[in-house]
N, C-alpha and C positions, 0 to 999 in steps of 0.2 A: 504494500500500500504506500502511496506517495505521502511523504511527510510535508506538512506545511509549516515552515520554520519562521516563527514570529519572534525569535530570540532577540534581545536588545543588544547583544554584542559580547563576544564574537557572534557574528550573525550570518544571515544568508548571503551567498555569493552566486554569481551566474554559473549555471551548470557547465557551460563551455569553458569557462575560466578554470573551474575545478579540474576538468579533464586535462586541459593543457598543463596545468600545474603538476598533476599527478604524473603525466608523461615526462615532464622535465626532471622530476626527482629520480627517475630511472635512467633516462637518456636525454640530455639537454641538447636540443637543436641538432641531433644526429651526430654529436661528437663522441658518443659512447662513454660519456662521463655524466655523473649526476650533477645537477645544478648546485646541490649543497656540498659538493666535494671539490669544486673548482676554485681557483684563486679569485678573490674579489677584485684583483687587479688584472685579471686576464681580459683580453680584448672582448671576449664574449659577455662577461658581466659588466664591464665598463659601458658597453653598448646598451645593456638593460637599464643601467642607472641614467644614462643620458636620455634614453627614450622616455623613461618615467618622468624625469624633470620637464622635458619638453612637452609631454602630454598635459601635465599640470598647467603649464603656462598657456597652452593653447585652449584648453577647456575653460579656464578661468579668464581668458582674454586679458592676460596681464600685460601692462605696458613695460617698456624697458625700465631697468632700475630695480627689479625685484629678483631675489635669489630664492631658489627652491631647494629645500633640504629634506632628506629622509634620515631621521635620527631614531634614537631608541629611548625607552623610559616612559613612553606613553604621554598623555596629556598631563599626568601627575608631575612629571619632571618639568614640563613646560610651565607649570604654575610657578616653579622656582626660577627657571631660566629667563622667563619674561621679565621678572622683577630684577634679576641679576644684570640683564643686558640693557634695560631701559630706565630703571629708577636711578636718578642721580644720587650721589652722596648727599645725605641730609635732605633727600627729595620726598616727594609725595605722589601717590597714585590714587585714582578714582575707580571704584568698582561698583557694579550693580549686582546685587545678590539675588539670584533667581533660583537657587537650588543647591543641592549637595556639592556639586562640582565647583560652582563659583565660590561657595563657602570655603572649600579647600584651597582654592587659588588665593583667596583673601588671607587665609592663615599663613601661607608661604610668603606673600608679599610683605606682611608685617615684620618679617625678619630683616628687611632691608630699609624700611623707612615708614613714614606715616601713611596710613591707608584711610581714605575717605569713602565709606560705604554710603553713597549719596542716594541710593534707592534700594528697596528690598521688598519682597513679597513673603518673607518668612512668617509674618504674623497670620497669614492666610494659608499656611502649609504649602506655599509656593504654587498655588493654583492659578496664578496669572502673572503677566509681565507688568512691572510697575509703570505707571503713567504720570505725567505732569510733574516730573522731577526737574531740578535745576542742575545742569552739568557744571561742576566746578571748573574754574579757569586757571587755578594755581597748581595743576597737577602735571606730572611728566607724561602720563598716559591715562587713558580710560580703558577699562577692561570689561568685556561682557561675555556671556556664554549664549551663543545664538539659539541653541535648541537644548531643552532640558529633558534628557532621556528618562529620568525617573518620574517626573511630574507631568510630562506631555505638553509643555508649553514652548512657544517659539516666538522670537522677535519678528515682527512684521515690518517695523520701522526701527532704524538704528539711531543711537544718540548722535547729535551734531556737536562737534567739538573742534576747537582749534588746537587741542593737544593731539598726541598720537592716539590712534584707535586700534585696540588689540582685541581679537576675538577668538575664543575657543569654539571652533566649528566641528568638534569631533563627531557629532551625531547628525549633522545635516550638510556637510561639505559635499559639493557636486550634486545636490538634490534640487536646487532652484536657482534661477537667474538672479544675480546681484551684480552691482558695480563693485567688483572686488578691489578696484584701484582706490576705493575710499578707505580701505583698511591698510594700516601700516604694518601690522603683523597678524598673521592667521596661523593657528596651529590646530591639528586634528589627529587624534589617534586613528589608525587605519581601519580598525575592526568594525566599522559601521558600513560605510559606502565605498570603501576603497580597497580593502584587502583583509588579510588575516591579522591577528594580534602580532605585535613584534616590531612594528615601525611606526613612526610618527611623522606626519607631514608638517613642515614649517615653511611658510611663505613670508618673506620679510623684505621690506624696503631697505636697500643697502645704505642709503644716506642717513638712516636714523641710528646706526650702530656706532659704538666707540665714543659715546658722549657722556658717559655716566661719571667719569672721574674716579672709578674704582678699578682695581685689578680683578680680573675674572679668571678662574681656573680654566685651562685650555679646553677641557672636556665640556665645559658649560658655556663656552664663548661662541656665539653664532659666527663671528668673523673667522674664527679658526676653522669651523666646519665648512664655511663657504670657500675658504682658500684651498681646502682639501677635497672639494666636490663631494661632500658627505662621506668621505672615506678617511677621516682623521683616525678612526679606529675601524676595525672590521665591521662593515654594515650587516644588517640582517638580510642576507641575500635572498632567502626564500620569500620573506614578506615583501621585499621591494619588487621582486619579480612578479608575484601575484598581484600586487598593486598596479604594476605596469599593464598586466593583462586586463585587469578590471577597467583601468582608464581607457585602454584601447577598445574594450567592449562598449564603454559608454560613448566614445566617439562614434563607433559604428552604429549605435542606436540613434544617432542624430545629435549627440551632445546634451548639454544641460537643458537647453530649451525644450527638447523632445521629452526628456525624462521628467521634467517638471510637470508637463501636461499629464503624463501617466500617474505621477505621484498625487496630483490633485484629484484625479478620477478615483484612485484607490482610497484616498482619505475620505472623499465625499461619500463613497459607498458605505464605508464602515460607520462614519459619524451619523449618517442618515438613519441607520438602523438603531444606533444607540439612542438617538433622539425620538425615534418612532416607537420603540419597544418599551412598554411600561416596566419591564423587569430590570432595566439597566439605567444607570445614571452616568453621564460623563463627568470626569473629575476636573479637567481644566476649563477655565472660562472660555466660552465659545469664540470670542474675538482673538484669543491667544492660542488656540489649539494648534498643536504640532502636526505637520504633514508626515512626520517620521515615526512618532511614538504616540499611539492612541491609548489613553488611560481611561478606565471605566470601572464601575463597581456594580454589584447586584443591589437592587432596591430592597431585596429581602435575602438575608444571608442563609435563610433556610433552604434556598434553592441551589446552594453552592455544590453540594454533592451531585445533584442531578446534572447541573451544567458541566462540572468537571468530567463526569462520565461521558457526556455527549461529545465534548470537544476532543477528548482523548480517543474515543472510538472513531472520530472522523480524521484522525491523523494530524490534528493540530498540536503544535509543540511550542513551548516557550512563551506562553501568554500570562503566566503568573505575575502579578504586580510586584514591584519592589517592596521589601518589608516595611519601608517607612511610609508607604501609601496604602498598601494592601490592594485588594481587588485584582484587576487584570490590566495587562499592558500588551498591546499588539504592536510590535515594531515592524513597520512596513517600508523598509529601505528600498533603494533603487532596484535591487534584483528581485524583489518580491513580486510575483505575477498577480494580476488582479483575480485570477481564478482561485488563488488561495484565500484571498479576502472574501470572495463569494462563499467559499466553504464555511468560513467562520460566521458570516451573516446567516447562512442557512442553519447552522447550529443554534444560533441565538433565536431564530424563528421556531425551530423545533422545540426549544425549551418553553417558549411562549405557548405553543399548542399543548405541550405536555402538562403544564401546570394550570391551564385555564379550564 
């Protein structure tokens, strides 16, 4: 039976990407060696890294002056590296707190200087994106998390600032059209829309670096990684290769503009059922609902056993909500086919018929 993978991450990847990746582990590009046993400095892998970086620039339509890095440590390390590389000595940064991950980023930034959390939705269990805030003007950068995986909220409009704008796009990178040139630094763990766990994408405007007045350890210095083409240390070759395949798959689908239309259709289908079906309640405020992570609860917890039995029987996987929210979370990233969402909708309707 086909499994319908709604996991929040590591998550679903295109089937053709998985097949090519599996082949490369045994015999990479017909060289009779595995991808994971060749030198990362071999011409074969250097080409992979260059292709991956170029695909990022093309898909995001980046102007000149940006560098693309594939690093390690996940977004969690970027919480630290962002502050290390951008907050000046005795400096200050502005953060919007919209969930668990932005809270972790705030904690790391406080190690380097003053942090102004100028907007937060914590008091409402992060069920919305803050509005009507005043962006501080005395900060070295402003940091936001574009999509909140746990709570199912997503920025539709971004802060306007004369400071640097930094964005954690781990769970919605490559999913919708944006003017990416408005951001000075973007980072994203690969394991949502780009590839397997193990590498982190960083897109940074070159001119903003080297201005903090602090000494930065080499492994944490973006300028060092840029100078070494993401190979200051041995890169995660498999994760970078699968990311390259996924980015090429996205390009072949028609790029971000094409996938955004599909993502909107998928989200609309599931949200419509949540709103129609009296057995379910959406968690996030409607105006801030994520296209990537759909969070919902049962109106009556007495129906949980019946619902869990139905979706398990239908081959649905990975929809249990995060422990901090409860309920259910359907992550519908780029590679999720609309047919799988229809299966989940059918299960929700079966429950309605069963208990009525």
